[in-house]
MITITOR-533564 format. One record per residue (C-alpha): residue in one letter; x, y, z. Coordinates in steps of 0.1 Angstrom, whole numbers, padded with zeros to 4 digits. Example, Ala and Ser with C-alpha at 12.3 -4.5 7.8 and 13.67 -1.06 7.14 Angstrom:
2
R  res     xx     yy     zz
R    A   0123  -0045   0078
R    S   0137  -0011   0071
***
This chain:
71
R  res     xx     yy     zz
R    L   1621   0828   0604
R    D   1618   0859   0583
R    A   1611   0890   0605
R    K   1588   0915   0590
R    C   1565   0944   0598
R    G   1531   0929   0609
R    D   1544   0898   0626
R    K   1537   0911   0661
R    L   1574   0911   0670
R    E   1590   0945   0673
R    Q   1623   0943   0654
R    P   1651   0968   0649
R    G   1639   0997   0628
R    E   1603   0993   0639
R    E   1587   1017   0664
R    C   1558   0992   0670
R    D   1543   0961   0655
R    D   1507   0953   0664
R    G   1503   0925   0639
R    N   1480   0942   0614
R    M   1484   0963   0583
R    S   1460   0992   0594
R    D   1471   1028   0591
R    N   1442   1040   0613
R    D   1453   1026   0647
R    A   1482   1035   0670
R    C   1508   1015   0649
R    T   1508   1022   0611
R    A   1512   0995   0584
R    G   1548   1006   0582
R    C   1554   0998   0619
R    K   1557   1034   0629
R    D   1539   1051   0658
R    A   1509   1071   0646
R    F   1509   1108   0652
R    C   1489   1139   0642
R    G   1504   1150   0609
R    D   1514   1116   0595
R    G   1486   1116   0569
R    F   1466   1088   0584
R    V   1434   1094   0605
R    L   1438   1077   0638
R    Q   1405   1061   0645
R    D   1385   1075   0675
R    T   1412   1102   0681
R    E   1416   1123   0650
R    E   1389   1139   0629
R    C   1412   1145   0600
R    D   1449   1144   0591
R    D   1462   1162   0561
R    K   1499   1155   0566
R    N   1508   1192   0570
R    M   1512   1218   0598
R    I   1491   1245   0582
R    N   1466   1254   0609
R    D   1441   1274   0588
R    D   1433   1249   0561
R    G   1407   1220   0561
R    C   1424   1203   0590
R    T   1439   1220   0621
R    N   1473   1212   0635
R    A   1455   1193   0663
R    C   1439   1170   0636
R    K   1405   1185   0642
R    L   1381   1198   0616
R    P   1380   1236   0616
R    S   1350   1252   0633
R    C   1336   1287   0635
R    S   1349   1296   0669
R    D   1384   1280   0668
R    N   1402   1312   0657
***
């Protein structure tokens, strides 16, 4: 049996394996744990994710859209 990312079996080198190829859930298509700053918008959790740690651009470091009162 050929082990691969997306087979629902966490193998060495994989942080997770949820059996799908979505980059917008807790486990990316590359079998890595999703996090703010990875460039993928985590569904129902992040408003944006621009893959950088620049807090005063179009997406904050908390993966939220900037607002008038967020300093």
